N, C-alpha and C positions, 0 to 999 in steps of 0.2 A: 333692625336698629331703630330705636325710638327717637324721634326728633324732639329737640328740647321744647319747642313750642307745644307739640302734641302732649308731651309729658306734663307740662304745666297745666294744660287745659284738661287733660283726661285723668290725672292722678293727683288730686288735691291732697289726698291723704299722705302721699309721699312727701310733698312739699311741707306739710305740717309736721313731718317727722314723728308720726304717731307710734306708740308702743315700741320704742327702741329696745332691742334685745341685747343680750350680752355681747359686747364688742368682740370681733374676731381679730386674729393677727395673721399677717402675711408672713409666712415662715418657710424655711427650706424644708424639703421633703424629710430630711433626717431629723427634724425637730418638730414634727407634727404633734400638737398637744393631745392629751387624752380627753375624752369627754368628761365633763364635770359630774359629780354624783347626782343621781336622780333626786329631784325635789320630793319632799314628803307629800303624800296625797295628791299626785298629779291628776289633772283632769283626764277623763276617759277620752281616748282618741276617737276622731271621726271614723266611721266605717264605710267601706264600699258596700254597694247595694246587696250583694249576696249574703253579707254578714248582718244585715239589718233584721230585727225581729219581724218586721212587716213584709219581708221579701216573699215568703211563701204565699201569703194571702194575695199579694199583687200578682205574682206569677200564675196563680190559679185562675186569674181572669183572662190570661192570654189564650188566643185561639191556637197559636202554635208556641208552646213553652220553649224557652231557650235550652240549649244543651246543658247537661249536667256539668258542674264546675267544681273542682276540688279547691282546697285551701280555705283560709279563714276570711278572705275578702279584705285583708289589711296587710301591711308590710310589703307592699310592692306587687300585690297580686295581679294588677293590671299590666305589669311589665313582663310577664312570662317567667321563665326560669331565672332565679337570682344569679348575679355574677359570682365568680369565685371569691371566697373570703380571703382577707389578709393583704398586707402590702407585698408587692412583688417587685423583684429586680427588673429593670428595663434599660435598654439602650436605644436611643432614637437614631435611626439611620437617615441619611439625606433622602428627601423626595424632591426632585428638581422642581423649582418654582413654588414649593409648598413649605418646606421646613429644612433647616440646616441640621447636619449631623451633630449629635452631642447636646442638643437642647434638653433642658430639664423642666419638669412640671413643678409649679409652685403651689403649695397648699394655701387656700384662701379662707375656708369656712367649714363648719360642721355642726350637726345637730342630731341628737338621737331620734329614732323613730322613722316612719315613712314620711319624711318631711323635706323631700326634694325631688323635683321632677320637671320635665318640660321647660327647660330654661330658655330665656330670651335676653339678648344683650341690649344695653342702653347706651346712647351716644355720649354719656358722661363718664363712660368707663365702667359702669355698673352692670348689674345682672338682676333679672326678675326670675324667681323660681316658685313653683307651686308646691304647697304642702298638704298632703293627704290628711295626716293625723290631726292637724290643727285647723284645717279648712281656712287657710290664709294664703296670700301671696306675699312673699318677702322680697324686698329689694336689698341687694348688697351694693354698697357704694364701691368706689375703686380700691379702697383699702380693706374691703371685706366687712365693714360695719353694717349690720342688718337693721332694717326697720320694716314695719308692716305696711304694705301698700294697699291691700284689700283683705277684708275679712268676710266670714260667712259664705265661703265658696262651695259649701255642700260637698265636702270631700273632693275639693278641686284637684285636678291632675294637670296634664300638660297645658302649656300656654302657646299662643301664636298671635302675632300682630300682622295685620295686612299692610300693604304698601301705603294705605291711606291713614294708618295709625289706629285702626280699630283693634282692640285687644280682646281676645277670646280665650275661654278656658273650658275644659271638659269637666263636668261635675259628676263624680262617681258614686254619690250617695243614692239612696232609694229614690226612684223616679229620676233616673239619669237624664242629663241634658247637655246641650252645648249652650253656654251663656256668653253674652258679650259683656265685658267689664267696663269698657270705655269706647267711645266718649260718654255713653250712658249705659247703665246696667239694664239688660233685658234678656229674656230667653229667646235664643234664635230657633232652637229645635229641641223637642222633647218627645217626639212620637215618630213612628214609622208605620205606614199603612194603617193608620187609625188606632194603633196600640202604643202603649208606653215603650220607650227605647229599651227598657228592662226586658221586654219580651224577646228582643233580638239576642241579648246576652253575648258573651259573659259580662264583661265590664268595658265601658267606653275608655279608650286608651290614649291615642295621640291625635293631633289635628294640625292642619295648615290652612291659613286664611288667604283668600284671593282678593283681587282688587274689585271684584263685582259685588262684594258684600257677603259672599258665601264662604263655607268652610268644608273642607274634606276632612273626614275623621275615620278612625279605625275602631272596630268593635267586633273582633273576630274576622269580619269581612271589611270591605271598603265602601264608604258612604259619602254622599255629597248633600249638604244642606244649602239650598240656594238662599238668596237674600230675603226671601219671604218665609223661609223655614221649611219649605217642602223638601223631603228627604228621599233620595234615590240611591239604590244599591248598585254597585258595579263590580265586575270581575268574576272570575271563576277559579275554583280550587285555590283559594287564598287563605293563608293563616297569617294575618297581618299584625303589625305592631307600629313601627315608625312610618311617617308619611311626610313628604316635602314636595313643594312645587319648584320647578326651575325658575330662574330669574325672569325669564320672559313669559312665564305662566303658560307655555305651550306644551309642557310635559309634566306629568305627575309621577313621582316615584314612591313606591311603598315596599317595605320589607316583607318578605315572604319566607320565613325560616332562614335558610342559608343562602337565599338569593334576594336580589333587588329586582322588582318588577316595574316596568314603565308603561304609561298610558299616554296617548295623545289627548290633549285637552281642546275641546271645541269652544266656539265663541260663547255658547250658553252655559259653559261649565261641564257639559256632559263629557264622558270619557269613551274613547275607542282604542282599538289596536293594542290590546294587552299583549305584552311580550316580556320575556326574561331579559334583563338588562346586563346583569353581571352576577357571578357567584362570589360569595365572600370566602375568605380564607378560614373562617371559623363560624360557629353557630351563634345564635342569640342576636340576630340583627334587630336593632332597636331605633333609638333616636337619630335624627339626621339634620344636616345643615348644608348650605352651599356657599361657594365663594364667588368672587367677581368674574372668574374665568369659566364658570359653569361646572367646576368640579364638585363632587359630592363627598361628604364626610359622614360615615355611618358608624355608630357604636356597635361593636360585637364583643364576644368574649375575648378577642385578641387585642382590643383597644379601639382605636379610631381608624377605620379602613377608608382609604382615599381612592376615589374612582374618577376617571376623566369623563368629560362630557360625551366622549365617544364610546363609553362603556369599558374602556381599558382599566384594569386594576393597576394602580400606581404604587401602592405600598400601604403599610400599616404604621400608625403612630402608636407605639405601645404606651400603656398607662400604668401608674403605680397601683391602681385598684381596678376592679371591674367597673365598667361605666355603662350608663343607660341613656344619657342625653348629652348633646353637644350644641354649641352655638358660638358664633364669632361675636366679639365685642371689643371694648376699648375705643378710644377716640378715633383711632385710625383703622379700626376693625381688623387689626393684625394680631389679636389675642384670641386664641381658641380656648373656650371654657368647656369643661366636662363636669357632669354630675355623676359622682361615684357612689357606690353602696358599700357600707362597712366602715368601722372605726374601732378604736380601742376604748374600753371603759376606764373608769378611774383606777381600777385594779390592774390594768394592763391586759385584760381579756378581750379577745376579738368579739365584736358585736356585729352581726350581719345586718340588723335592722337599724341603720343609721345612714345619714346623707352627708356627703362631703363635696365641696367644690374645689377644683384644681384649675390652673390655667397654664398655658404655654405660649411663647411668642412664635409667630410664623412669618414666613415670607409672603405667603398667600394672604389676600385681603378678602374679608367677607363681602358679600353682595350688598352694596349700599342701598339698593332699592327695597330691600326686605329686612325685617328685624331678625331673621334667622336663616 
């Protein structure tokens, strides 16, 4: 959750209301609008590193080249397999202390392209989301009205804010990096063992920032960039995607296919005691968040899976579309937001490469000491 003072200090562009986009409408699920027609001669989208014309030349300099990677390097390539297409029927069952039975998701915003990922809630009821195709960070206010918060993010992906208000993003363009956006813009890390991060491959994915000034991030495996930018790799036999710290920063959780893996966090940020924490009910483990009671919320192909702090699987909050990221927000942090993939175009045809934001009211409250 972004503190109001930190937001004023760290994000002057938001306060200035720069580059206001087409206003969105908060509407019922049954009245979700179609995407507007594509504008003539739209700008070329930003591309992830493997799709850049200079990628082959850069990788040729690596002592150990990254593993081969399929796909075009855009359209959600950093998020693994795409979620199922189309709107789906759902019924929310009660999860004690988390959500009441019968709750409904509300549609908030959408945009064509790979233009939503790695969401973070703001304490004024809004949301920050990263946009791959446009290399921007957009802020949605509490009514869903978008404005550009940051530009030129180099195919920026997931966002994370530390308890101290430092905002970070993973940049997925050629010469990938972890960049700090606020309170001042600077590169935290762009190399591993003396080589560009691109040599690790395939694409830098998700991140979670700690109170020491460091960032844990996923890129096929699990990495930690300390406050000085030194990067260390952790874990064995991991195929990672989403990553999140516990509220007390004593445990790190990372998705590993159909399971969630936990590590103990040491005082210097190093990780020990890798272990399987829980099995999901479905595949596609992706973005994650936590609540004030230490419960975890992880997006999978089933929706949002809820796990207790003891590793007990508590239930699934089904979603109207496949989802890849989640975060608590709203003034009381009792609104759960999700970033969904897919929409309908102006002709009513299903479009896989589009981003939507939905929200639902919960009993559970997000952790106030962290933005996600």
